[in-house]
Backbone as a chain_set.jsonl record, in Angstrom:
{"seq": "MSNLKSREKLTLDSREDAKMVGKRHSDLLRDIRNYSEYLNESKIALVNFFIVSRYTDGKGEARSNYQVTKKGCEFIAHKLTGQKGTEFTATYINKFHEMENQLLDFQDSYMIEDPIKRAKVWIKEQEEKRELELTNKRQEQIIGELKPKADFIIIINLLKKVTAI", "coords": {"N": [[3.386, -3.732, -1.088], [5.246, -5.443, -3.427], [4.618, -5.496, -6.973], [3.72, -7.373, -9.774], [2.832, -6.193, -12.217], [2.456, -6.399, -15.08], [4.171, -7.679, -17.825], [5.54, -5.709, -18.796], [5.661, -3.483, -17.009], [7.03, -3.097, -14.164], [6.347, -2.512, -10.821], [6.439, -0.754, -7.711], [4.482, -0.05, -4.805], [3.583, 3.016, -3.58], [3.34, 3.289, -0.883], [4.955, 1.244, 0.151], [7.46, 2.362, -0.814], [7.609, 4.7, 0.66], [8.045, 3.713, 3.148], [10.422, 2.67, 2.617], [12.146, 4.835, 2.372], [11.818, 6.169, 4.677], [9.747, 7.96, 5.021], [6.729, 9.67, 5.929], [3.676, 8.315, 4.323], [1.837, 10.249, 3.191], [3.616, 12.339, 3.036], [5.265, 11.62, 0.991], [3.486, 11.2, -1.12], [2.874, 13.888, -1.385], [5.32, 14.858, -2.482], [5.462, 13.327, -4.782], [3.456, 14.445, -6.209], [4.299, 16.984, -6.625], [6.497, 16.404, -8.195], [5.144, 15.351, -10.508], [3.743, 17.629, -11.416], [5.98, 19.086, -12.364], [6.953, 17.289, -14.409], [4.736, 17.261, -16.032], [4.659, 19.882, -16.969], [6.977, 19.931, -18.374], [6.478, 18.248, -20.446], [6.864, 15.463, -20.171], [6.177, 12.128, -19.916], [4.313, 10.94, -17.306], [3.54, 8.522, -16.588], [5.705, 6.913, -17.006], [7.124, 6.97, -14.69], [5.463, 7.271, -12.481], [2.433, 6.008, -11.504], [-0.749, 6.681, -11.057], [-2.924, 5.503, -8.535], [-5.102, 3.55, -6.52], [-6.073, 2.299, -3.476], [-7.625, 0.231, -0.815], [-7.926, 0.978, 2.515], [-7.497, -0.165, 5.93], [-10.034, 0.525, 7.148], [-11.739, 0.217, 5.162], [-11.924, 2.314, 3.419], [-11.459, 4.013, 0.332], [-8.077, 5.021, -0.784], [-5.687, 7.305, -1.987], [-2.707, 6.393, -3.903], [0.423, 5.761, -5.43], [1.572, 3.723, -8.1], [4.838, 2.906, -8.456], [7.299, 3.039, -10.917], [10.251, 1.429, -11.978], [11.831, 3.602, -13.053], [10.615, 5.76, -11.688], [11.383, 5.201, -9.004], [14.117, 5.288, -9.268], [14.244, 8.155, -9.761], [13.239, 9.176, -7.248], [15.142, 8.204, -5.681], [17.387, 9.709, -6.532], [16.606, 12.109, -5.459], [17.285, 11.827, -2.862], [19.745, 12.014, -0.297], [22.871, 10.962, 1.437], [22.744, 8.642, 3.966], [20.009, 7.623, 3.854], [19.302, 7.772, 1.22], [21.16, 6.013, 0.124], [20.369, 3.688, 1.304], [17.725, 3.436, 0.351], [18.26, 3.32, -2.43], [19.646, 0.948, -2.708], [17.81, -0.95, -1.713], [15.508, -0.732, -3.373], [16.679, -1.361, -5.878], [17.428, -4.231, -5.312], [14.643, -5.063, -4.817], [13.418, -4.665, -7.481], [15.266, -6.223, -9.014], [14.589, -8.707, -7.981], [11.901, -8.973, -8.674], [12.196, -8.935, -11.464], [13.729, -11.377, -11.94], [11.718, -13.126, -11.111], [9.938, -12.832, -13.051], [11.449, -13.863, -15.211], [11.834, -16.258, -14.35], [9.334, -17.423, -14.798], [7.844, -19.281, -17.121], [5.47, -20.26, -19.526], [4.623, -23.824, -19.998], [4.402, -24.826, -22.603], [6.295, -23.147, -24.059], [8.794, -24.053, -23.582], [11.689, -25.716, -24.698], [13.193, -28.025, -24.01], [12.238, -31.225, -23.555], [11.895, -32.693, -21.025], [12.158, -30.827, -19.186], [10.008, -29.225, -19.903], [7.882, -31.174, -19.381], [8.066, -31.233, -16.639], [7.504, -28.621, -15.641], [4.824, -28.586, -16.936], [3.604, -30.485, -15.263], [3.674, -29.19, -12.845], [2.197, -26.824, -13.295], [-0.371, -28.105, -13.682], [-0.787, -29.167, -11.348], [-1.092, -26.84, -9.751], [-3.21, -25.772, -11.174], [-5.208, -27.8, -10.397], [-5.19, -27.401, -7.484], [-6.158, -24.807, -7.302], [-8.875, -25.341, -8.637], [-9.906, -26.884, -6.633], [-9.958, -25.261, -4.351], [-11.614, -23.255, -5.31], [-14.013, -24.936, -5.591], [-14.478, -25.447, -2.814], [-14.778, -22.915, -1.798], [-17.231, -22.285, -3.137], [-19.018, -24.18, -2.04], [-18.919, -23.147, 0.712], [-20.169, -20.679, 0.113], [-22.692, -21.73, -0.852], [-23.639, -22.827, 1.384], [-23.903, -20.618, 3.15], [-25.663, -18.829, 1.624], [-28.501, -19.232, 2.21], [-28.863, -18.375, 4.871], [-27.971, -15.637, 4.557], [-30.054, -14.74, 2.912], [-32.151, -15.054, 4.615], [-31.635, -13.195, 6.563], [-31.613, -10.983, 5.07], [-34.224, -10.921, 4.587], [-35.414, -10.604, 7.02], [-34.525, -8.107, 7.724], [-35.861, -6.526, 5.835], [-38.419, -6.964, 6.653], [-38.227, -5.697, 9.129], [-38.145, -2.999, 8.277], [-40.457, -2.758, 6.752], [-42.496, -2.989, 8.912], [-41.786, -0.907, 10.617], [-42.554, 1.247, 9.089]], "CA": [[4.064, -4.967, -1.522], [5.755, -5.419, -4.793], [3.663, -5.931, -7.903], [4.163, -7.753, -11.117], [1.543, -5.585, -12.91], [2.437, -6.933, -16.372], [5.382, -8.132, -18.316], [6.153, -4.461, -19.38], [5.689, -2.445, -16.045], [7.182, -3.726, -12.813], [6.07, -1.422, -9.944], [6.382, -0.83, -6.189], [3.508, 0.699, -4.141], [4.153, 4.141, -2.923], [3.467, 3.07, 0.546], [6.079, 0.595, 0.355], [8.556, 3.275, -1.147], [7.665, 5.578, 1.78], [8.701, 3.076, 4.324], [12.028, 2.472, 2.413], [12.777, 6.078, 2.359], [11.565, 6.871, 5.98], [8.94, 9.121, 5.252], [5.222, 9.328, 5.946], [3.19, 8.045, 2.95], [1.289, 11.438, 2.837], [4.578, 13.279, 2.439], [5.89, 11.037, -0.299], [2.54, 11.549, -2.126], [2.988, 15.381, -1.753], [6.508, 15.1, -3.357], [5.34, 12.79, -6.165], [2.446, 15.355, -7.048], [5.016, 18.076, -6.955], [7.291, 15.89, -9.41], [4.227, 15.145, -11.452], [3.535, 18.933, -11.972], [7.287, 19.429, -13.117], [6.964, 16.367, -15.435], [3.809, 17.577, -17.023], [5.035, 21.018, -17.467], [8.19, 19.69, -19.358], [5.769, 17.25, -21.159], [7.423, 14.174, -19.982], [5.065, 11.156, -19.474], [4.198, 10.643, -15.925], [3.31, 7.114, -16.365], [6.959, 6.185, -17.102], [7.675, 7.113, -13.393], [4.505, 7.218, -11.28], [1.079, 5.733, -12.156], [-1.842, 7.056, -10.22], [-3.575, 4.181, -8.236], [-5.892, 3.655, -5.428], [-6.095, 0.973, -2.475], [-8.698, 0.196, 0.3], [-7.346, 0.881, 3.79], [-8.198, -1.183, 7.007], [-11.447, 0.854, 7.367], [-12.578, -0.063, 3.868], [-12.007, 3.369, 2.724], [-10.473, 4.193, -0.945], [-7.103, 5.938, -0.633], [-4.698, 7.415, -3.193], [-1.238, 6.035, -3.919], [0.945, 5.517, -6.808], [2.502, 2.648, -8.378], [6.179, 3.62, -8.766], [8.065, 2.088, -11.673], [11.767, 1.519, -11.632], [12.306, 4.863, -13.282], [10.219, 6.489, -10.605], [12.292, 4.786, -7.826], [15.409, 6.191, -9.458], [13.928, 9.429, -9.493], [13.125, 9.423, -5.951], [16.679, 8.042, -5.123], [18.256, 10.988, -6.998], [16.314, 13.279, -4.639], [17.746, 11.603, -1.52], [21.182, 12.005, -0.153], [23.23, 10.365, 2.632], [22.444, 7.092, 4.252], [18.676, 7.21, 3.443], [19.459, 7.766, -0.316], [21.989, 4.818, -0.171], [19.673, 2.427, 1.712], [16.702, 3.317, -0.599], [18.688, 2.916, -3.711], [19.922, -0.575, -2.472], [16.497, -1.645, -1.405], [14.754, -0.551, -4.726], [17.513, -2.159, -6.749], [17.144, -5.522, -4.843], [13.244, -5.573, -5.09], [13.32, -4.838, -8.851], [15.963, -7.495, -9.515], [13.861, -9.915, -7.46], [10.719, -9.112, -9.533], [12.705, -9.207, -12.854], [14.027, -12.684, -11.728], [10.495, -13.974, -11.028], [9.48, -13.009, -14.338], [12.324, -14.696, -16.002], [11.503, -17.825, -13.953], [8.083, -17.902, -15.137], [7.579, -19.553, -18.321], [4.629, -21.269, -19.715], [5.238, -25.045, -20.336], [4.445, -24.764, -23.953], [7.312, -22.426, -24.659], [10.106, -24.681, -23.139], [12.073, -26.586, -25.748], [13.556, -29.27, -23.423], [10.967, -32.156, -23.273], [11.714, -33.125, -19.735], [11.711, -29.623, -18.393], [8.53, -28.902, -20.286], [6.967, -32.011, -18.648], [8.016, -30.905, -15.03], [6.594, -27.456, -15.678], [3.364, -28.612, -17.115], [2.929, -30.999, -14.01], [3.403, -28.133, -11.803], [1.003, -26.003, -13.745], [-1.537, -28.994, -13.498], [-1.075, -29.404, -9.736], [-1.615, -25.602, -9.346], [-4.597, -25.622, -11.608], [-6.127, -28.614, -9.499], [-5.478, -26.797, -6.276], [-7.208, -23.744, -7.515], [-10.185, -25.872, -8.757], [-10.392, -27.5, -5.047], [-10.228, -24.07, -3.567], [-12.936, -22.798, -5.944], [-14.951, -25.887, -5.128], [-14.675, -25.332, -1.34], [-15.603, -21.631, -1.672], [-18.588, -22.493, -3.769], [-19.687, -24.834, -1.079], [-19.144, -22.314, 1.773], [-21.207, -19.88, -0.221], [-23.903, -22.39, -0.902], [-24.134, -22.987, 2.801], [-24.141, -19.323, 3.69], [-26.704, -18.188, 1.024], [-29.748, -19.238, 2.858], [-28.655, -17.562, 5.969], [-27.833, -14.34, 4.231], [-31.219, -14.511, 2.419], [-32.928, -15.035, 5.75], [-31.08, -11.851, 7.301], [-32.101, -9.828, 4.236], [-35.873, -10.973, 4.614], [-35.625, -10.047, 8.433], [-34.193, -6.56, 7.653], [-36.912, -6.011, 4.991], [-39.622, -7.033, 7.521], [-38.156, -4.678, 10.132], [-38.421, -1.921, 7.568], [-41.868, -2.57, 6.58], [-43.22, -2.875, 10.293], [-41.439, 0.373, 11.116], [-43.378, 2.194, 8.325]], "C": [[4.207, -4.827, -2.889], [4.683, -5.935, -5.734], [4.338, -6.308, -9.172], [2.908, -7.51, -11.909], [1.512, -6.34, -14.363], [3.941, -7.256, -16.794], [6.237, -6.945, -18.749], [6.444, -3.548, -18.108], [5.771, -3.331, -14.791], [7.063, -2.566, -11.882], [6.071, -1.722, -8.42], [5.206, 0.201, -5.799], [4.156, 1.786, -3.388], [4.185, 4.103, -1.369], [4.579, 2.271, 1.033], [7.331, 1.483, 0.13], [8.534, 4.263, 0.141], [8.235, 4.985, 2.957], [10.036, 2.866, 4.007], [12.625, 3.748, 2.616], [12.614, 6.797, 3.772], [10.685, 7.97, 6.053], [7.567, 8.681, 5.347], [4.692, 9.228, 4.43], [2.617, 9.422, 2.452], [2.331, 12.464, 2.331], [5.192, 12.859, 1.156], [4.757, 11.474, -1.396], [2.578, 13.106, -2.468], [4.246, 15.451, -2.685], [6.125, 14.626, -4.738], [4.283, 13.891, -6.852], [3.294, 16.572, -7.436], [5.856, 17.708, -8.22], [6.55, 15.841, -10.697], [4.037, 16.462, -12.307], [4.815, 19.275, -12.896], [7.387, 18.664, -14.243], [6.055, 16.818, -16.518], [4.143, 18.896, -17.663], [6.12, 20.892, -18.528], [7.722, 18.607, -20.369], [6.497, 16.031, -21.213], [6.363, 13.282, -19.338], [5.23, 10.69, -18.114], [4.254, 9.234, -15.677], [4.482, 6.176, -16.384], [7.631, 6.188, -15.798], [6.786, 6.739, -12.3], [3.097, 6.908, -12.029], [0.179, 5.838, -11.054], [-2.602, 5.868, -9.969], [-4.518, 4.53, -6.956], [-5.857, 2.436, -4.604], [-7.159, 1.23, -1.455], [-7.823, 0.073, 1.498], [-8.055, -0.045, 4.712], [-9.569, -0.764, 7.203], [-12.372, 0.677, 6.226], [-12.77, 1.289, 2.988], [-11.074, 3.424, 1.419], [-9.508, 5.376, -0.512], [-6.217, 6.136, -1.822], [-3.338, 6.851, -2.924], [-0.853, 6.006, -5.28], [1.706, 4.18, -6.919], [3.719, 3.175, -9.114], [6.9, 2.768, -9.559], [9.483, 2.279, -11.358], [12.358, 2.889, -11.951], [11.863, 5.858, -12.087], [11.068, 6.336, -9.16], [13.68, 5.483, -8.031], [15.368, 7.577, -9.341], [13.899, 9.853, -8.124], [14.495, 9.262, -5.251], [17.568, 9.251, -5.424], [17.842, 12.15, -6.035], [16.766, 13.207, -3.146], [19.285, 11.64, -1.345], [21.635, 11.232, 1.195], [22.878, 8.878, 2.68], [20.998, 6.714, 3.786], [18.612, 7.101, 1.976], [20.057, 6.302, -0.616], [21.01, 3.587, 0.036], [18.487, 2.323, 0.701], [17.156, 2.753, -1.87], [18.987, 1.424, -3.625], [18.739, -1.411, -2.49], [15.837, -1.74, -2.852], [15.404, -1.36, -5.661], [17.17, -3.598, -6.493], [15.634, -5.945, -5.162], [13.032, -5.73, -6.624], [14.117, -6.011, -9.401], [15.213, -8.713, -9.204], [12.569, -9.982, -8.45], [11.074, -9.554, -10.971], [12.95, -10.795, -12.822], [12.804, -13.585, -11.813], [9.906, -14.116, -12.333], [10.156, -13.72, -15.488], [12.221, -16.089, -15.665], [10.251, -18.341, -14.42], [8.184, -18.091, -16.644], [6.515, -20.562, -18.625], [5.118, -22.649, -20.223], [5.459, -25.349, -21.949], [5.659, -24.125, -24.758], [8.627, -22.922, -24.272], [10.453, -25.735, -24.15], [12.526, -28.053, -25.133], [12.589, -30.169, -22.942], [10.799, -32.401, -21.847], [11.584, -31.948, -18.803], [10.3, -29.181, -18.575], [7.548, -29.735, -19.459], [6.778, -31.566, -17.203], [7.247, -29.677, -14.955], [5.134, -27.611, -15.833], [2.848, -29.483, -15.952], [2.751, -30.214, -13.037], [2.27, -27.244, -12.18], [-0.322, -26.755, -13.563], [-1.914, -29.131, -12.097], [-1.595, -27.9, -9.345], [-3.085, -25.375, -9.832], [-5.721, -26.569, -10.764], [-6.233, -28.073, -8.175], [-6.408, -25.719, -6.284], [-8.744, -24.134, -7.809], [-10.864, -26.358, -7.471], [-10.689, -26.172, -4.346], [-11.401, -23.439, -4.031], [-14.182, -23.483, -5.456], [-15.386, -25.672, -3.614], [-15.437, -24.091, -1.015], [-17.012, -21.642, -2.106], [-19.559, -23.11, -2.782], [-19.981, -24.088, 0.094], [-20.264, -21.362, 1.297], [-22.758, -20.477, -0.312], [-24.43, -22.611, 0.477], [-24.69, -21.648, 3.466], [-25.329, -18.603, 3.183], [-27.963, -18.098, 1.638], [-29.784, -18.508, 4.093], [-28.683, -16.034, 5.662], [-29.247, -13.933, 3.563], [-32.272, -14.263, 3.522], [-32.679, -13.677, 6.309], [-31.665, -10.774, 6.4], [-33.828, -9.835, 4.303], [-36.076, -10.207, 6.071], [-35.654, -8.564, 8.299], [-35.349, -5.822, 6.762], [-38.233, -5.956, 5.87], [-39.549, -5.913, 8.608], [-38.576, -3.377, 9.506], [-39.854, -1.713, 7.365], [-42.873, -2.346, 7.936], [-42.927, -1.528, 10.909], [-42.232, 1.533, 10.358], [-44.807, 2.176, 8.816]], "O": [[3.403, -4.164, -3.543], [3.882, -6.769, -5.313], [5.329, -5.722, -9.607], [2.096, -8.382, -12.217], [0.451, -6.863, -14.703], [4.84, -7.039, -15.981], [7.429, -7.073, -19.028], [7.465, -2.861, -18.154], [4.889, -4.102, -14.413], [7.728, -1.576, -12.185], [5.737, -2.819, -7.972], [5.04, 1.211, -6.483], [5.125, 1.583, -2.657], [4.955, 4.796, -0.703], [5.122, 2.492, 2.115], [8.259, 1.321, 0.923], [9.641, 4.559, 0.59], [8.879, 5.679, 3.743], [10.869, 2.849, 4.913], [13.759, 3.717, 3.096], [13.187, 7.861, 4.006], [10.757, 8.826, 6.935], [7.191, 7.574, 4.961], [5.155, 9.895, 3.505], [2.914, 9.751, 1.304], [2.089, 13.28, 1.441], [5.59, 13.684, 0.334], [5.097, 12.037, -2.437], [2.359, 13.536, -3.601], [4.137, 16.155, -3.689], [6.366, 15.303, -5.737], [4.389, 14.114, -8.057], [3.042, 17.157, -8.489], [5.954, 18.49, -9.165], [7.049, 16.168, -11.774], [4.123, 16.497, -13.534], [4.663, 19.693, -14.044], [7.906, 19.224, -15.209], [6.394, 16.813, -17.702], [3.917, 19.028, -18.866], [6.161, 21.677, -19.475], [8.568, 18.093, -21.1], [6.755, 15.553, -22.318], [5.741, 13.65, -18.342], [6.245, 10.074, -17.791], [4.885, 8.747, -14.739], [4.457, 5.017, -15.969], [8.645, 5.502, -15.668], [7.149, 6.05, -11.348], [2.746, 7.53, -13.032], [0.337, 5.078, -10.098], [-2.975, 5.175, -10.916], [-4.616, 5.668, -6.495], [-5.548, 1.425, -5.234], [-7.556, 2.379, -1.26], [-7.015, -0.854, 1.547], [-9.072, -0.644, 4.364], [-10.372, -1.667, 7.44], [-13.575, 0.933, 6.285], [-13.572, 1.376, 2.058], [-9.969, 2.885, 1.479], [-9.904, 6.433, -0.021], [-6.016, 5.205, -2.601], [-2.882, 6.849, -1.78], [-1.647, 6.194, -6.201], [2.335, 3.658, -5.999], [3.65, 3.775, -10.186], [7.219, 1.694, -9.048], [9.88, 3.154, -10.588], [13.268, 3.339, -11.254], [12.666, 6.652, -11.597], [11.312, 7.272, -8.398], [14.263, 6.118, -7.152], [16.32, 8.204, -8.878], [14.515, 10.872, -7.809], [14.907, 10.046, -4.396], [18.377, 9.694, -4.608], [18.632, 13.068, -5.817], [16.698, 14.143, -2.349], [20.005, 11.286, -2.279], [20.756, 10.904, 1.994], [22.755, 8.106, 1.728], [20.791, 5.577, 3.36], [17.816, 6.285, 1.511], [19.549, 5.538, -1.437], [20.846, 2.689, -0.79], [18.24, 1.219, 0.215], [16.553, 1.813, -2.388], [18.543, 0.698, -4.514], [18.651, -2.434, -3.169], [15.687, -2.838, -3.387], [14.688, -2.119, -6.313], [16.629, -4.215, -7.41], [15.398, -7.027, -5.698], [12.536, -6.768, -7.062], [13.585, -6.74, -10.238], [15.162, -9.656, -9.993], [12.28, -11.061, -8.966], [10.403, -10.38, -11.59], [12.37, -11.473, -13.671], [12.813, -14.631, -12.461], [9.448, -15.174, -12.765], [9.58, -14.098, -16.509], [12.453, -16.997, -16.463], [10.047, -19.554, -14.466], [8.567, -17.169, -17.364], [6.574, -21.659, -18.069], [6.118, -22.592, -20.939], [6.419, -25.944, -22.437], [5.97, -24.493, -25.891], [9.605, -22.254, -24.607], [9.616, -26.584, -24.455], [12.24, -29.097, -25.72], [12.068, -29.896, -21.861], [9.662, -32.345, -21.38], [10.968, -32.054, -17.743], [9.547, -28.839, -17.663], [6.569, -29.227, -18.913], [5.691, -31.507, -16.629], [6.293, -29.672, -14.177], [4.306, -27.015, -15.144], [1.685, -29.279, -15.605], [1.781, -30.372, -12.295], [1.426, -26.96, -11.33], [-1.335, -26.104, -13.307], [-3.073, -29.201, -11.687], [-2.563, -27.844, -8.587], [-3.982, -24.914, -9.126], [-6.863, -26.182, -10.517], [-7.322, -28.215, -7.618], [-7.325, -25.626, -5.467], [-9.689, -23.476, -7.375], [-12.072, -26.279, -7.247], [-11.764, -26.085, -3.752], [-12.226, -23.063, -3.197], [-15.172, -22.898, -5.016], [-16.571, -25.733, -3.285], [-16.408, -24.031, -0.261], [-17.884, -21.048, -1.472], [-20.711, -22.696, -2.658], [-21.096, -24.208, 0.603], [-21.254, -21.232, 2.017], [-23.771, -19.877, 0.049], [-25.644, -22.572, 0.672], [-25.701, -21.597, 4.166], [-26.002, -17.886, 3.922], [-28.554, -17.018, 1.652], [-30.861, -17.979, 4.365], [-29.31, -15.254, 6.379], [-29.576, -12.754, 3.69], [-33.145, -13.405, 3.394], [-33.69, -13.006, 6.517], [-32.162, -9.761, 6.892], [-34.527, -8.845, 4.083], [-36.872, -9.274, 6.168], [-36.598, -7.868, 8.673], [-35.684, -4.66, 6.994], [-39.011, -5.005, 5.791], [-40.547, -5.288, 8.967], [-39.334, -2.651, 10.149], [-40.43, -0.685, 7.722], [-43.863, -1.615, 7.915], [-43.753, -1.029, 11.672], [-42.512, 2.595, 10.915], [-45.648, 2.908, 8.294]]}, "num_chains": 1, "name": "protein.A"}
């Protein structure tokens, strides 16, 4: 899924890129590792194209991946030809434009000069803040309800270990 990592670096997950180019993720990882060797030998900064990353898979295991910058997507696109290359280029361009537009649309209320627009954005920020506070309160309540049960299970497991000895 696309990432808005920071205002400076927009990235796509290499798993998403692999789907877009019709490759297995492991094959794209291999290609990126090869590209990174060439970039390192040429003393070109890898992080401008590919950022080493990790994710947790469905089994809870840590796996390697890359966060691919816009330059990295362009790099991959230039390695592809024909329909795959065209589709990938169009898709990544659309995704990066979408992320850039999201960043442009986001502006803290205190930065808006128009007082009416500033008030509307402030109200939206306050509603989001209130919703987050309610969500946190609900989660804390659930944790409070489950903690005695978890403590009980821990004690049972400790007693099983003690009796097994």
